[in-house]
C-alpha positions in Angstrom: 11.5 28.9 -95.0 9.0 30.5 -97.4 6.6 33.4 -96.5 3.7 30.9 -96.7 5.2 28.5 -94.2 6.3 31.3 -91.8 2.8 32.9 -92.0 1.3 29.5 -91.2 3.5 28.9 -88.2 2.9 32.5 -87.0 -0.9 31.9 -87.0 -0.5 29.5 -84.1 0.8 32.3 -82.0 -2.6 34.1 -82.0 -4.5 31.5 -79.8 -1.5 31.3 -77.5 -1.5 35.1 -76.9 -5.3 35.1 -76.6 -5.2 32.3 -74.0 -2.6 34.2 -72.0 -4.7 37.4 -72.1 -7.8 35.4 -71.0 -6.0 33.7 -68.1 -4.6 37.0 -66.9 -8.0 38.7 -67.2 -9.9 35.9 -65.4 -7.3 35.7 -62.7 -7.8 39.4 -61.7 -11.3 40.0 -63.1 -12.8 41.3 -59.9 -10.1 44.0 -59.6 -10.3 45.1 -63.3 -11.9 48.3 -64.5 -15.0 48.3 -66.6 -13.0 48.8 -69.8 -10.6 45.9 -69.1 -13.6 43.6 -68.1 -15.1 44.3 -71.5 -11.8 43.5 -73.2 -11.6 40.2 -71.4 -15.0 39.2 -72.9 -13.7 40.4 -76.3 -10.6 38.2 -75.9 -12.9 35.2 -75.0 -14.9 35.8 -78.2 -11.7 36.1 -80.3 -10.3 32.8 -78.9 -13.6 30.9 -79.4 -13.9 32.1 -83.0 -10.2 31.2 -83.6 -10.6 27.7 -82.3 -13.9 27.0 -84.0 -12.7 28.4 -87.3 -9.7 26.0 -87.2 -12.0 23.1 -86.4 -14.3 24.0 -89.3 -11.3 24.2 -91.6 -10.2 20.7 -90.6 -13.7 19.1 -90.8 -15.2 20.9 -93.8 -12.3 22.6 -95.6 -14.2 25.9 -95.4 -14.6 28.3 -92.6 -15.9 31.4 -94.4 -19.1 31.5 -92.5 -17.1 32.0 -89.3 -15.7 35.2 -90.7 -19.2 36.6 -91.1 -20.2 35.4 -87.6 -17.0 36.9 -86.3 -17.7 40.2 -88.0 -21.2 40.3 -86.3 -19.8 39.6 -82.8 -17.0 42.0 -83.2 -19.3 44.9 -84.3 -21.7 44.0 -81.5 -18.8 44.3 -79.0 -17.5 47.5 -80.6 -20.9 49.1 -80.4 -21.3 48.2 -76.7 -17.7 49.2 -75.9 -17.8 52.6 -77.5 -21.4 53.6 -77.0 -21.8 52.3 -73.4 -18.6 51.4 -71.7 -16.2 54.2 -72.8 -18.1 57.3 -73.5 -21.9 56.5 -73.6 -22.2 58.4 -76.9 -25.7 59.7 -77.4 -25.5 60.1 -81.2 -28.5 58.4 -82.7 -26.7 58.3 -86.1 -23.9 56.2 -84.6 -26.3 53.9 -82.9 -28.3 53.6 -86.1 -25.1 52.9 -88.1 -24.1 50.1 -85.7 -27.7 48.7 -85.9 -27.6 48.9 -89.7 -24.2 47.2 -89.8 -25.4 44.3 -87.6 -28.6 43.9 -89.7 -26.5 43.8 -92.9 -24.2 41.2 -91.5 -27.1 39.0 -90.4 -28.5 39.2 -93.9 -25.2 38.2 -95.4 -24.9 35.3 -93.0 -28.4 34.0 -94.1 -27.5 34.5 -97.8 -24.2 32.6 -97.3 -26.1 29.7 -95.6 -28.5 29.2 -98.6 -26.2 30.2 -101.5 -23.0 28.3 -101.6 -20.0 30.3 -102.8 -16.6 28.9 -103.8 -13.4 30.4 -102.4 -12.7 32.3 -105.6 -16.0 34.2 -105.4 -16.2 34.8 -101.7 -16.2 38.5 -100.7 -16.6 39.3 -97.0 -18.4 42.6 -97.2 -19.5 42.0 -93.6 -15.9 42.4 -92.4 -15.5 45.6 -94.4 -18.7 47.0 -92.8 -17.5 45.9 -89.4 -14.1 47.5 -89.8 -15.6 50.7 -91.3 -18.1 51.2 -88.4 -15.5 50.5 -85.7 -13.1 53.1 -87.3 -15.9 55.6 -87.3 -16.6 54.9 -83.6 -12.9 55.2 -82.8 -12.6 58.6 -84.6 -15.8 59.8 -82.9 -14.4 58.9 -79.5 -11.3 60.9 -80.2 -13.5 63.9 -81.3 -15.7 63.7 -78.3 -13.1 63.3 -75.6 -9.8 64.7 -76.8 -10.4 68.1 -75.1 -11.8 66.7 -71.9 -9.9 66.2 -68.6 -8.4 62.8 -68.7 -6.4 62.5 -65.5 -4.3 59.4 -65.7 -6.5 57.6 -68.2 -4.4 58.0 -71.3 -4.3 54.2 -71.4 -7.8 54.4 -72.7 -6.7 56.6 -75.5 -3.8 54.3 -76.2 -6.3 51.4 -76.4 -8.4 53.4 -78.8 -5.4 54.1 -81.0 -4.7 50.4 -81.0 -8.3 49.7 -82.2 -8.0 52.4 -84.8 -4.7 51.0 -86.3 -5.8 47.4 -86.1 -9.2 47.9 -87.8 -7.7 50.1 -90.4 -5.2 47.3 -91.4 -8.1 44.9 -91.4 -10.1 47.2 -93.7 -7.1 47.5 -96.1 -6.8 43.7 -96.2 -10.4 42.6 -96.5 -11.6 45.3 -98.9 -9.8 43.7 -101.9 -10.3 40.1 -100.5 -11.7 38.6 -103.7 -8.9 40.0 -105.7 -6.2 38.7 -103.3 -7.8 35.2 -103.3 -7.6 35.0 -107.1 -4.3 36.7 -107.9 -1.4 34.4 -108.7 1.7 36.6 -108.1 2.2 35.6 -104.5 1.3 39.1 -103.3 -1.6 37.7 -101.2 0.8 35.8 -99.0 2.6 39.0 -98.0 -0.8 40.7 -97.3 -1.9 37.7 -95.1 1.5 38.0 -93.4 0.9 41.7 -92.7 -2.6 40.9 -91.4 -1.2 38.1 -89.2 1.5 40.4 -87.8 -1.2 43.0 -87.0 -3.2 40.4 -85.2 -0.3 39.2 -83.1 0.8 42.8 -82.2 -2.9 43.7 -81.3 -3.3 40.6 -79.1 0.0 41.3 -77.4 -1.2 44.8 -76.7 -4.4 43.4 -75.2 -2.3 41.3 -72.8 -0.4 44.5 -71.9 -3.6 46.5 -71.4 -5.2 43.9 -69.1 -2.0 43.2 -67.2 -1.4 46.9 -66.4 -4.9 47.7 -65.3 -4.6 50.0 -62.3 -8.2 50.9 -61.6 -8.8 53.2 -58.6 -11.8 51.8 -56.8 -14.9 53.7 -57.7 -13.5 55.4 -60.8 -14.0 54.6 -64.5 -13.3 56.5 -67.7 -16.7 58.1 -68.0 -16.5 59.5 -64.5 -13.0 60.9 -65.1 -14.0 62.8 -68.3 -17.1 64.2 -66.8 -15.2 66.0 -64.1 
C-alpha cells in the first residue's frame, strides 16, 4: 500500500473519532464543565465541516472555499474559548488581533467567491492567520496562568498544550501550501500524511478530554485560578 492510499484511508478515521467525541459529549453534556461544553461545540463544527467538505469534493471537485470557512469558524471558536471560557483575558491587543484575523478571513472568502483560482494557485492564507493567532492565544494563556494556583485543573493545561502542538503542525503544513501542491517529488503526500496523523491524534485527545471530564459542581477553571 502506497503512502497516498494509506493517507486516503486514514482520512476516514477523522469523522469516526469526531462522531464518537460528539456522542460522548452530548450524552453527558449537562454534567460537563464549561471548557468541555465548549469543546463539544467545537467538535460539532469540525464534524460538519468535514462532512460538507467531502460532499463539496464529490459534487464540484473543489472544496477550497470550505477551508476558508473552516478557518473563520475555528478562529471564532478559539477567540471565544481563550478570551472568555478559559481565562477571560482582558488584553485589547489580543481581542483586536482576533477581530483583525476574522475580518481578513471574511475578505479572503469574498475574494475567493468572485475570483476563481485553480488548485495550483490556491494559497490558504486564512488558515495561516487562523493558526498563528491561535498559537499566540495559547502562549498568552501559558504566560498569564502558569504561576497561578491550579488545583487539580492541570487537564486544562494539557488541553492547551494539545492546541499548541496541533496548530503549530497546521501552521507548518499550510504556510508552504502552494509549494506543496505544485511540487512533483511526492514530498507533499508525506506532509499530508503528517497533517492527517496530527488530526487523528488531536481528535482522539478530544475524546479523552471530554470522557474524563470530572467537574466539581460550581467550579470552573477561572474560579480555580482566581483563588
